Each structure stands twice: as structure tokens, then as C-alpha cells.
GUKOLPA-999797 format. One line per 3 residues: number of its first residue (from 1); their letters; for each residue x, y, z of C-alpha. Coordinates in pm, whole numbers, plus 50000, padded with zeros to 5 digits. Layout:
// residues N
NUM> A> X,Y,Z ~ ... $
//
This chain:
// residues 75
1> MMA> 96965,87652,86739 ~ 96818,87984,86622 ~ 97067,87998,86333 $
4> LLQ> 96947,87663,86205 ~ 96588,87788,86221 ~ 96691,88093,86017 $
7> VLL> 96843,87872,85749 ~ 96531,87656,85734 ~ 96302,87960,85716 $
10> GFG> 96519,88108,85441 ~ 96489,87789,85237 ~ 96115,87781,85301 $
13> ILA> 96062,88137,85181 ~ 96274,88072,84873 ~ 96065,87761,84803 $
16> VAY> 95747,87971,84819 ~ 95902,88222,84579 ~ 96008,87949,84336 $
19> KGY> 95669,87778,84348 ~ 95496,88112,84295 ~ 95721,88201,84005 $
22> RAG> 95652,87869,83834 ~ 95275,87894,83893 ~ 95253,88266,83811 $
25> EVP> 95086,88350,84140 ~ 95236,88438,84480 ~ 95063,88480,84818 $
28> AGA> 95035,88848,84899 ~ 94846,88879,85224 ~ 94541,88745,85402 $
31> GWR> 94376,88538,85131 ~ 94496,88756,84844 ~ 94725,88627,84569 $
34> ANR> 94917,88842,84322 ~ 94877,88702,83972 ~ 95132,88757,83695 $
37> EDS> 94865,88822,83432 ~ 94617,89032,83633 ~ 94861,89245,83834 $
40> PFA> 95217,89207,83704 ~ 95357,89493,83916 ~ 95227,89347,84244 $
43> FHC> 95339,88999,84140 ~ 95696,89113,84076 ~ 95705,89327,84392 $
46> FLT> 95598,89038,84614 ~ 95827,88796,84432 ~ 96119,89032,84490 $
49> LYL> 96018,89067,84855 ~ 96016,88688,84898 ~ 96350,88647,84719 $
52> CGG> 96527,88920,84919 ~ 96381,88802,85250 ~ 96467,88439,85185 $
55> IAL> 96821,88515,85076 ~ 96875,88748,85373 ~ 96755,88487,85624 $
58> LVW> 96959,88214,85457 ~ 97283,88416,85449 ~ 97236,88547,85804 $
61> GVF> 97170,88194,85928 ~ 97477,88052,85754 ~ 97692,88334,85893 $
64> ALA> 97552,88270,86242 ~ 97627,87899,86212 ~ 97983,87983,86107 $
67> GLA> 98022,88223,86402 ~ 98053,88534,86186 ~ 97724,88696,86294 $
70> EPM> 97501,88708,86598 ~ 97194,88483,86583 ~ 96852,88643,86568 $
73> PLS> 96735,88745,86917 ~ 96432,88559,87048 ~ 96285,88851,87243 $
//
């Protein structure tokens, strides 16, 4: 069950990254958004963070579903 949640969260984070890349603005905290034109370094840092986090959750979830990794602990 937890592995399926990891896969869904991974897809969700990758969707946020894709939407932010297309729009040129990614969420970067409590009410703050990193814009490609105003702060390109912050934009690319947060975009990279979203991409790496989404891919990591997705791969870990797929491996857990296949029985190759332990699912994320709930506690």
C-alpha cells in the first residue's frame, strides 16, 4: 500500500515540475514562487529538486512494488 502511495507521490511531484517548467515558475516555499526570468538560479535549483525528488520516489515505489526494496516506513 505504501509503495503505491510512493509511486503516486512521485508522479505528482513530477507533474508539478513539468507544469512549473512550462509556465516558467515553480513553487518554492510558503507563498513564494521562483520565476525563470526574475531569479533563474533559484528556479533551476527548485526545478532540479522537484525532478530528483519525484524520480527518487517513483523509482523507490516501483522497486518496492516489485519486491526489490523495502517500502517507506510509516513511523
